[in-house]
N, C-alpha and C positions, 0 to 999 in steps of 0.2 A: 863696784857695786861692795866690794870687800871689805870687812873691817877690821882690822887686828886687836886681839885684846892679849893678855897676859898669858892665857892658857887655852882660849878657844876662838875661832873665829866664824862671824856669820855670813852664810851668802844666801844670795838671794835668786832673781829668775833667772836672771842674765848669765850667772853662776853657771847652771847647769842646762840654760838652753843648746839645743843645736848649732843656733848660728853664731855662737860664739867661737866657733871654731876658724871662722874669717880670716881672723888674724894668723893662724899658721897655716893660710894656703899657699905661699912660697916652698913651705916646706913638705906639705900634702902632695904637692907636684911633682917635687924631685924624690919624694918616695914610690910615685906613682910609673916614675920613667926608670927607678932602679928597679920596680917589679915587673916592668914590662920587657927591660934589657934582660935581665935575669932568666923569663920564659923562654927566651929567643936564645939564650947563651947558658941554660942550664949547668955546664960543666964548668964555668967561669965562676969562682963565690965571690961574694960581695966583700967590696973593702970596707965598707961598715959595719962595726957588731951590733946586733939588732938590739931595738931597746929592751928593757927588762920585760916591760909590759906592752905589748900591742895590743888595742880595743880590738881589734878585728879578729886576731887570734884567740883573745881571751874571751869572745862571743863563740868562739866556735868551739873552747871547749866547755862553755859551761852551757852549751845547747841543750844536753841532756838531761840539767838539773832545772827543776821547774819546781821545787820546794823552796819553802821561806823557812829556817830553822827559830822557833821560838822557845827561847829560855825563861822559866821564870821561878819565884817561889812557888812551888807547887802547893806548898800545906795554907796558904795565907792570901796568893793573889791568881790560883785557878779557877777563878770566875771571873776575872778580867779577860782568861783567853778564851773562855766558852763565850764571852759577848765577843771579843774579837773574831769568832770563826763563825757568829752570825752578824756581823757586816758583809755590805754588799759594795763593790768597786762601782764607778761612774757607769759602767757597762749594764750593769744589775748581777754581775759575774761575783763569785766567792771571791776571797782570798784563798792562795795556796798556802795553807800553814801545814808546817810540818810536826805534829802533836810529839815532839821529844819526849813526854813523860805517858805516852800512850805503851806502855812496856810488856802488853797482854802478847806478844809474837817474843817474846823473849823468854824462853821455860825456864834457861840458869838466871837466877835472881841475883847472883853474886857481883858483887859490884866488878868483877874484873869483864865479867859476861855483862851484865847493864852495857858497860862503857864500850864495850868492843860493839854491840847492835848499836849502841847513839853514834860511834863514828861510820858506821856503816850510813845514818839519814845525814849526817856532815856530807859526805859524798855525794847524795843525791840534792844536796842545798843550795840554792845560787845566792843567798842573804842570811844574813842573821838577825834578830831580833831580840833585844833584852826588854821584858818588862822590869821596870823597877819599882822596887814599893818598900815599905821602912824596914824588912829584913835583911833585903837582897845582898847589901853587902857583906854581910855576915857568913853568907852560904857559900862554903868551898867543896864540899865532899862532891858535888855534881854541876852548881850553878859557875861556880870558878873554874872549872874544869873545860865547863863549855866554851864559858869566856876564851881559856886558853886556847882550845881548840880551833874557833873561830876567827883568833888573831893570828894564830898558828899557818889557819888555811889561808890567810888575807882574803877572807872573806868581806862584802859590804857590812856594816854593822851598824843598825840602826837600834838605838837606845829610848825606849818608849818610859817617861814619867808618867806614870799612873796618878800621883799628886796633881797634873795639869801643867808642868814647868817646862817651857818652851825653850829652856837651855840646859847643860848639865850639873843637876843635882849634886852639889858638891859634898851635901848631908847624907844620899842614901846610893849613890851610884859607885858601885865599885872602883876603885885606884886604877884598876888595870886596865880598865875601858875610858875610864873617865879621860884621863889623859892619855890615849892613843887614837889614831884615826876612826870616828864613827862622827855619825850624824845625832843630834841629841834634839828628842821631839814632845809634842804633847800626845796625850793619849784620846785619839780622834782615827777616825777611819778616812776622812780626805787627806789629812796631812800623811799620815800612814801609806796612801797610796802615793801621794806626792813623789815620798821619799823612796818608797822602793820602785817607782819608775827613772827617778834621777838621781839619786845615789850613788848606784854604781858607776858610772859611767863617770862622776866624779873621783868618786874612791880611788878606782885605779889608775886616772890620769894626776891623781896626786901621789900615789905609790910612788906612778912612772919619774916623778920631779922630786923623791926621797920624802916626802911632807906627809907625816904623821901627827899632824894636830888633829882634836876635837874641831867640831862646827857645830852651829845652831843654826836653824834659818832666821833670817829677820822676818818682823812685824809686818813686813809688805807681801811676805809669801802667804801668811796665813789670811792677813786681809784679800787676796787676791781669791784663796780660796773659802770664802766667806765665812772665815772663823775670827 
């Protein structure tokens, strides 16, 4: 289900499907035996070093994070963010977006104070969404800084193309995230929900493999969502 390209790879349903872990069943069983032994003999250290990323531990660490940090060109593309806020998920609930540009709670409007406030919002976010418009790649003061923060914090990054492209926009997408691990999708509620539900686990799995390639979904994924 994987297709390799020079700069990015596409992923399909099977790549994000929970059953895809069955090929790792022997390794999982060995890990379970190791955990059982560790619980019985807590004073005996494990022989094998722990991997850098363990999905279960990551889920525990992220449990208190329930927001999606959205970055955008607030001057030109804010209307698309407001449209996203009006979107509903399949269960009719709203998306839990974090309005990074609502600075009313930050009294000191200096750049230093604003970025400190945004960092606090990053700490409560489980994923990062970047809206890519015509001018996004030229914004450095905040948008580029937000992208750097997301990459530094290794948040799952979803790049949403306002112009409808279903893969990385070579002209509009900032190179710093276009060439790093991220999933590039079109501007649509169904594919955004799909990405937010499926991309994070795949993201951490790829980090565990030291893979930082950008991705996009195959056309079959969009077709399965009726797009």
